[in-house]
Steps between C-alpha positions, in 0.01 A plus 500: 500500500358851524242438227364184659181491703537549873258312722404507863528126567376295791709186545323258733748267666764753402727398786515140380759333276399642162371824651832572669666503157208672324446799729852646455476462121157669488635795700809517280274518192323802649176339616337574834468184708275391784587172671228310686653221703501341844880539507542156657862493387598825669394862469825656382514342157450835322674718756742643241223569247268696724401835359212687338444235229472203735206444730493196727176364640559231757185298526283213392360456152184360658421825678280730288615821671866412450437422134311828451792689657749320277297572185474873567638688198605181321439439127666157454515187715755218479353231721772271634375435854416141583593211721736357246582137429305190594677409828447848650143495379436154645615610847174689540263456205244741647762773523619421148148516364419826678808677363540336159135489405268658758678836487536503121165612363454767769846636405416504128166671560652751740769575239235563235302723734817694585556580133783254432554471124717190482512181708779245449459168681782260579340158462720189465604247239384235749139564383568260208554195720684215329496519121605249238529766231854578382427871544266633766331804344251749644203350316525154659233415759594572861520189718633626833591216734528682832290752690773758448480470122120456498457838667748659260284374212179624666648846549589515131137432412373760748739765370388447141140529618574850635667623184333802344547835329780686671595198714771307317589157636800280427585158642857375525580135571858507626734205492709431809697814575872478577786731593588750770261759644519704821225284656647171393322167474718191523209256458479516118671247273802691364549692825480182713757319286735801497477549877580135564781492246669807652438430867497119511718408203233258388163508327224248553281456194160341559418302188678715245311431179217747567500810284450825685460838334704787644528875466769727644365751750635795297307379194188454712534857627586620151175353369287687757675827410453422130126433547452846649634652177278302262189649340171373646401294198825302507440356846130542583332172591813310401683221679871436457731226621819655633795266480834476332666162527357153552751252634481182703589526867813293426605739223449793739722329759773455236466867402534608862816294535635639173422864583673469836803330347541310825514142616137426577359151554162431343304231683182363343216358710156381392197728528126460481466856363540441129320813382662584170401760244653697217343844507502696177555877525478549124185712528678747730779534243273512197213722619675715758849501358647428843813285495657374823877533502625362832596133525491250785879529515462876546269431795755262652783751461285781645422285802865409547598868485237577768626217722860616452403858588344387827150602391349163596585423864409152632365374167449144617318573824328841508123454441486837323614331175249218519131586469375190675738535797408865540127425476543240775682755712264799466164316531317737271120471517 
């Protein structure tokens, strides 16, 4: 990769689930990396990666001085930091708003002022709300149903408003991420089902008919790396859905059972959460030429290997794997 462009990248929320898989890959590809994070899940996540190309800034995205320090010498930002998922957000809506939306425009403007050339924003496929269309494409109107997704949509608008010569912006709307990462989340569909199948021998499916789009964490990380290598005009001002496979929750449960090759009971109970959507990632394939290659079954097998290797102690009880439990525990303000 010696002929590829090397960036000095700030990853906000770099010590979170996706960040914990992204940071090592960025370093491996020869980029310089700054992580800005509160490190709620422990401060030793990158212990083995520490060196001249990794700078860690422990602090709050809402603090202008911290942000200025993190942006020093940086020419690209991958903005992952947020209070993620609706339940965590709903615990403290003011906190969620201050981090997910209040801190956003100041960060974007500070990045511009600091000479950042490229800003990639991780939005969410939840900005679409519930759609009847067979394929949910980037040009459909956004109808976010929750505060979490409303603020994601607002940030998209604000970012596009700041776009200008020499400040390239790109918005990614990820599907639900799955698979193993050093800072693991076990509160996401595929990961929940796999954890329960392995450690309980049974999976409870709520509803089952809802379609949920998924993307393997290595493909998600691969996309961010890929975006850094694209020419400005290919990504500037563009929005891309990032997903791979759309299956119903019941199909995912069957895939988990199949990938594990074990006796796993699947129990179905009714749900009032019938959100169902089929996200199309055709534009990402067609315009960017990025093709995900890791399946849901790969994610299940990766998780099983991590459990078998003892990398996930106390998976059913430790709050560190569950954003909402951890948020309740740390009382962030």
